[in-house]
N, C-alpha and C positions, 0 to 999 in steps of 0.2 A: 536499484532493482533492476529498472530497465536497459542495465547496459549487463545483467547476468542472464546466462544460459537456461539457470534455474532459478527463477525467481519466489516459485513458491518454497524451496528451500530456503532460501535467503529468511522467506518471511517466517518460515517454521522453527528456524535458528534463532530470529529475534524475539520470536515469543518464548521460547527454551530458556533463555537469559532474564528475561523478562521475570521481577517478581510477581505474584500473583494480585492481580487486581492492579497492576503496574501499567503504567500509559504509555503505547504506542503510537508516534508519530511519525508519520513518514511525507515525502514530497514526490510524486513521478510526475511525468508529464503525461498533456491532454494528448487525445489523439489528433488535437490541431498544433501541436508541438512540429514545426519543421523538421522535417528528418536531418539535419545537417551534422547529427552527433552521432549518426549511424545506432540508433538505438536496437537492441535485440526486441524490447516488448513494448508494445503501446497499452494504451490504457483508456478505457470509457469506465466512467463513472459506474457504470452496472457490473461491467466487471472486475472492478476494484473492490467494490463493496461486496459482492460475492464470492471472491478471494480471501477477503479478509473474515469472513462469516464462516467461512469452510475451517478457515486455520483457529475459528474457536475467538474471533475477538469478537466485543459485543461495545455497544453505546458507541458505533462507528458515526462520527461528524466529520462532515466536506466543510472546510473554509473557502470563500469566495476569494481568489486574489488575483489570478487573472485567467483569460481564456487557455493560457499554455502550460499550467501545473495544477494539481489538484494537491492540496494538503490534507491530509486525512488523520485524523487522531482517531483511537479507540482503547479500551481497556482489555488486558487477557483476563480471561475466566478464571475459577480456580481450578481447573481440571488440567 
């Protein structure tokens, strides 16, 4: 998602094809990732969680791997 001009559209499409209550797992760079990869988007945990909740993801969980990447999971609602 960090390389896409419209990360919200990509998230919406991922949720569209996911079965109801299917699990979504994403990995994106944190704000601490060095910008050597020319990322279009960067994320804070707050921004990412808000984006997921607005898209209809529930049970959002963050997994602590390291300071440069967020590993996040959540489930698609029935709607």
